[in-house]
C-alpha atoms as a printed R data frame, in Angstrom:
   type eleno elety resid chain resno       x      y       z
1  ATOM     1    CA   MET     A     1  26.634 -3.623  -3.589
2  ATOM     2    CA   PRO     A     2  29.827 -3.479  -1.605
3  ATOM     3    CA   ARG     A     3  29.459 -3.921   2.159
4  ATOM     4    CA   GLU     A     4  31.166 -0.543   2.748
5  ATOM     5    CA   LEU     A     5  28.522  1.224   0.669
6  ATOM     6    CA   LEU     A     6  25.669 -0.572   2.462
7  ATOM     7    CA   ASP     A     7  27.156  0.268   5.863
8  ATOM     8    CA   GLY     A     8  27.721  3.915   4.911
9  ATOM     9    CA   LEU     A     9  24.084  4.289   3.825
10 ATOM    10    CA   ASN     A    10  22.713  2.309   6.778
11 ATOM    11    CA   LEU     A    11  21.324 -0.372   4.462
12 ATOM    12    CA   GLN     A    12  21.017 -4.116   4.959
13 ATOM    13    CA   VAL     A    13  21.210 -7.011   2.538
14 ATOM    14    CA   GLY     A    14  17.655 -7.583   1.326
15 ATOM    15    CA   ASP     A    15  16.533 -3.937   1.557
16 ATOM    16    CA   GLN     A    16  14.322 -2.904  -1.348
17 ATOM    17    CA   PHE     A    17  14.978 -0.079  -3.790
18 ATOM    18    CA   GLN     A    18  12.833  2.017  -6.057
19 ATOM    19    CA   ILE     A    19  14.463  2.263  -9.508
20 ATOM    20    CA   ILE     A    20  14.045  5.600 -11.263
21 ATOM    21    CA   GLU     A    21  15.164  5.904 -14.874
22 ATOM    22    CA   THR     A    22  16.617  9.260 -15.936
23 ATOM    23    CA   ASP     A    23  18.230 10.580 -19.111
24 ATOM    24    CA   ASP     A    24  21.627 10.181 -17.418
25 ATOM    25    CA   GLY     A    25  21.099  6.657 -16.085
26 ATOM    26    CA   ILE     A    26  19.222  5.305 -13.073
27 ATOM    27    CA   ILE     A    27  18.650  6.359  -9.485
28 ATOM    28    CA   LEU     A    28  18.337  3.729  -6.761
29 ATOM    29    CA   ARG     A    29  16.279  5.002  -3.843
30 ATOM    30    CA   PRO     A    30  15.841  2.829  -0.748
31 ATOM    31    CA   VAL     A    31  12.240  2.015   0.167
32 ATOM    32    CA   ARG     A    32  12.004  2.380   3.932
33 ATOM    33    CA   ASN     A    33   9.166  1.582   6.295
34 ATOM    34    CA   THR     A    34   6.763  0.688   3.491
35 ATOM    35    CA   PHE     A    35   4.458 -1.227   5.835
36 ATOM    36    CA   GLU     A    36   4.448  1.559   8.405
37 ATOM    37    CA   ARG     A    37   3.680  4.186   5.742
38 ATOM    38    CA   GLN     A    38   0.834  2.071   4.387
39 ATOM    39    CA   MET     A    39  -0.620  1.546   7.855
40 ATOM    40    CA   THR     A    40  -0.416  5.275   8.600
41 ATOM    41    CA   ALA     A    41  -2.203  6.048   5.335
42 ATOM    42    CA   ALA     A    42  -4.896  3.447   6.099
43 ATOM    43    CA   ARG     A    43  -5.437  4.881   9.585
44 ATOM    44    CA   ASP     A    44  -5.737  8.390   8.141
45 ATOM    45    CA   VAL     A    45  -8.423  7.216   5.688
46 ATOM    46    CA   MET     A    46 -10.274  5.294   8.411
47 ATOM    47    CA   ASP     A    47 -10.224  8.342  10.685
48 ATOM    48    CA   LYS     A    48 -11.418 10.641   7.912
49 ATOM    49    CA   TYR     A    49 -14.258  8.360   6.797
50 ATOM    50    CA   GLU     A    50 -15.077  6.722  10.135
51 ATOM    51    CA   ILE     A    51 -18.830  7.337   9.993
52 ATOM    52    CA   GLY     A    52 -19.156  6.139   6.384
53 ATOM    53    CA   LEU     A    53 -17.120  3.013   7.106
54 ATOM    54    CA   GLN     A    54 -19.263  2.236  10.164
55 ATOM    55    CA   LYS     A    55 -22.409  2.504   8.044
56 ATOM    56    CA   LEU     A    56 -20.932  0.211   5.397
57 ATOM    57    CA   ALA     A    57 -20.001 -2.339   8.060
58 ATOM    58    CA   LYS     A    58 -23.646 -2.751   9.129
């Protein structure tokens, strides 16, 4: 991608994209903060099932 496009979209070389196929072509959607989203989801599950997880850990 041209540097001007990357700069305009606040993207860096090496950023990852999700590729979505449509009838008209493809959509490239940047994947941002994947690790942070996964950690937030994991914390939510651990909070929700805290007692069950503690019992399984014994």
